[in-house]
N, C-alpha and C positions, 0 to 999 in steps of 0.2 A: 335575773334581769334579761329582758328580751334581746334578741340579736340586734335589732335595729337600734335599740337604746345603747347597747354596748358599742356599736359602731360609732354612734354619735359621741359617746363619752371618749372613745379613743381619739377621734378627730379633734375634739375640743382640747384634749390633753396635749396632742401634738402641736396644735396652734398655740397653746399656752407656752409650750417649750420654745416655740419660735419667737415669743415675745418676752417671756420671763427669764430665759437663760441668759439674755444679754445683761441682766442685772446681778447675777450670782446670788439671788435672794429667793430661793425656791420657797413657794408657799407663803410669802410675806407681802405680796402685792395684791392690791384690789384694782378694779376697773381696767384690767389689761385689755379689754375690748377696745380701748382708745387707740390701740395699735392696729386695729383692723382698718382697712382702707375705706374711704367714705364714698367714692364715686367711680363711675365706669372708666373715666379717663385715666385716673391714677391707677386703678386696678389693672389696666392694660399694660402698664410698665412694672406692675408688682410692687410699687412704692409710691412715695409722695413726690410730685413734681414741684419742688420748692423753687427752682431757679428758672423762671420764665416770665414772660410779660403778656401772655394771652389774656384777653379780657373775657373771662368766663367766671360766673359766680360760683360754680362748683369748686373751683380751685381755691377760693377764699377759705374753705373749710380747713385746708391743710397749710395754707400760706396766707395768713391774714393781711400781710403787706400788699396783697393784690387787690384789696378792696378799694375801688375808686369809682368816680361818678359814672363811668361807662357801664357799670354793672347794674345801675338802677333799673328796676322793673324786670330784670332777669329772674328766672327761677330754674331750679334743677331738682330732680328727684331720682334716686337710685334704689335698686333692690339687689341684694346679694343672696345667693342660694348656696348653702353649704350642704354636705352630706346629711342624710337622715332627717331632713326637715328643718334644720337650723337655718335661720335667715335674718337679714338685717335690712333696715330701710333708712333713707336719708331724705330730708327735705330742706332746701336752702333757698333764700331769695335775698333781694337787696332793695333798699329804698333810700331816697334822698331826704335829708333833714337839714335844718339850718346849721347844725353842728357838723355836717358831713354825711357820708354814706355809711349805713350800717347794713351788715349782712347776717340777719338772724337765721338760726338753723335748729332743726330737731332731728335726733337720731336715736335709733334703738337697735338692740340685738336680742332676738328672741330665741332661746335655746329649746323651746318646745315643752312637752309634757313628759315627765318621767314617772316610772312606777316606784312607789315607796314600799320597801320591804322591811321586815323585822330582822334582827340579827340571825334568826333561824331561817331566813329566806321566804317567809310567808308574806304575801302581798297585803299591804296595809293602806292602800289608796294610791293617789297620785299627787305630784307636785309640779310646779313650773319654775322656770328661771328666766329672768329678764333684766337686761341692763339698758339704760337710756341716758341721754344728756341733752340739754337745751342751752343755747347761748348765742352769742353774736360776735362778729368780727368787725374791726375798725382799723383804718390806716390813715397815716398822715404823710404827705409828700411835700417836703420843702422845696424840691425842684424836680424836673422831669427825670432825673437820673438816680435819685435816691428816695427810698420809701421805707417807712417803719410801720409795723403793724402790731396789733394786739388782739387777743381773743380771750373771752371769759365764758365759762360754762358751768352749769350746775350738773352734778352727777348723781345718778340713782342706780341702785342695784338691789334686786330681790331674788334670793336663792333659797327656795323652799320657805322656811319660817324666818330666815335671817335676812337682814337688810343693812345697807350701808349708803351713806350720802357724803358727798364731798364737793369741793370747788377746785376747778382746774383753770390754769391760764397758759397762754402761748404768746411768746414775744418773738418778733423776727425783724430782720432788716434785709432790704433788697437793693442791689446796686446794678443799674442797667446801663450798658454801653449806648452811646448816642444812636448807633444804627440798629440797636436791638439784637445784634448777632450774639453778643456775650452778656450773660447775666450771672451774678453771684449772689448767694443767700447765706445767711447765718441765723440760727434761731435756737430757742429753747422751748420744748413742748412738755406739757403735763406737769408743770410746777404748780403746786397747790396744797390743799389741806383736806384731810378726811375728818369731818366733824362728827360723824357717827359711824363707828365700825360695826362689823358683823356681830361681834360679841364684846363684852367688857374686857376680856383677856387678849383680844386680837390687837396686833400692832401693825396694821397694814400701811403700805406706802403707795404712792402713785408711780406709774412707770415713766419716770423722768427720762428725757432724751434731749441731748444736745447734738445739733447737726450742722453741717456745712454742705453747700451744694454749688455746682457750676454747670452751666449749659452753654453750648455753642452751636449756632446755626450756620451751615455753610452758605456762602454768599451766592453761589451759582448752582446749587442743588437742593432739593427739598428734604434735607435731612437735618435733624437736630439731635445732638448728643448730650446726655446728662451724666454727671458723676455725683453721687450723693455719699457723703460720709455720715453714718448714723452711730448712735450709742457712743459718742465721743466722750461722754462723762464716765464711761466704763471701759478702761483700757483692756481689760480681760473679759470680753463678751463671748467667750467660748466656754461651753459647759464641759468640764472634765470630771470624771468620776473620782470623788474624794477617797473612795475605798479601793482604787485601782492598785494592783501590786505587780511586780515583775513576774513573768511567767517563763516557762521552759518550753522550747520547741521540741515536740515529741520525736521529730525525725532527726534533727541535728544535735539536740541537746544544748543548743545555744540559749543564752538568756535573752528574752525579749524585754527591753526596758519599757518603762511607763512612757506613754506618749506625752511629749511636751512640745507644743507648737512653737515654731521659730518666729522670728520677727516678721517675715513675709506673710506667714499664715495669719498672724494676729492683725496685720494691717488689712489683708484681704477680707477678713471677717467684718470689717467696718464699712465695706464698700458695696454700693449698689449701682449697677450699670443700666442705663436706659437709652432707648433709641426711638425716635419718632420720624415717620414719613409724613411731613406736613405739606402735602401738595395742595394746590388751590382748587382741586376738583371736589367731587361729591364724596369721595372715599379717602379716609386716612387710615394708616396702620401704625402700630406701636408695639414694642416688646421690651422686656426687662429681664435682668438676671441678678438675683440676690445670692451672693456667694455664701454668706452666713446661713441663710435658710436652707440651702442645698446641703451644706456640710452637716448641719444639725439634724435634719429631718430625713435625709435620704436613707434608703436601705442599702447596705454595702453591696449586696449581690444584685439588687434591682434598683438602681438610682433613678431610672426613668428621667422625667422632666422636672424633678423636684428643684425648686428655685427659679424656674422660668415662668414668665407670664407673657400673654399675647392679647392684643386688643385691636379693635377697629371702630371707626366712626363713619356713619352714613349721614350726610348732610342733605336735608330736603328744605323746601322753601320756608316752612314754619318751625321745623324741629331739627335738633341734632340728636341722633340715636347712637349710644355707645354700647358696645358689648366687649366683655373681657373674660378671660379664664386665667386663674392663678393655680399653679401646680405646687402643692406643698409636699405631698408624699404619696405613697401607695394607698393611704387611707382615704384619699379623695382630693378633689379640686374645688375651687370656689368659682361659681359662675356669677357674673355681675351684669346688670342691664341698667342703663341710665338714659334719661331724656331731658333735654334742655331747650329752653326757648325764652322769649320775652314778650311782654304785652304788645309792643309795637309790631312784632312779626305776626302775632296772632290776629291783629286788626287788618293786616293786609289781605287783599284778595289773591286767591291762588291764580 
């Protein structure tokens, strides 16, 4: 296998660790790309902005409860670039109907072209790998302070000669304080069914995730803080080596016990911290820290910025441009670029 393909494989494996390890079901999940972030704004905090009231159509991808009439005619597209040519793309818009506002979307993850070899290492051609999903979001607001949302999407995956198809849903609720300073969210992602697996013997499952989130915006400063609790359906979302054994320190002769995380460590591995600088000017900044991602993917001797994410937004008259970088490990980072606008803004004269 060529070096660049090996690098791509290593990075994909590490990203899979970052998503699959939370389920303690190694090798039994399909469509784990659903845990990859969808847009530049979310990528800037390295996670999903569940608890907020910003009227941006891109946010409806990860929080369907944010779908409302103010999103009509908006559109957003994002591209993410991973190491060795792996990339993803997203397109989402919203339109008004007599039943309410719908926000349809299309998304893909292209893993590129790989060299196929025989067991003896002889090249036997090439193959590709592609995941994609298409769906829509919808929300209902019985009053200005409470919203419930739903999302449904069809899933497809093609890995060499193997294919899988499924259906995924997302349900969420949003509670907004009257002054919009405090927002709380609760939801369930990736609940669904795989109606065609990769093989007749496979028994794959979707990467189910239960989450809760809070956000608070300071009254007299342009800062908004977010706290997200993820993988709440999996109390033990830390991967531990099942074959680990006690070892002996060669210098002292002491027995080194098997690592068992304490209650504080277990709680921290469910938390994601996010910060936004939401000034009224043309530039905004954001950052995030995922403790679980850092603990699971960092190299012990060279942890670097694993688990951190940074992003910025440039606002111009007709477009909002987002850029973000997510640091996973020494294997590489993910660069994301997004652009948002709406038809009304495009019709205006500069």
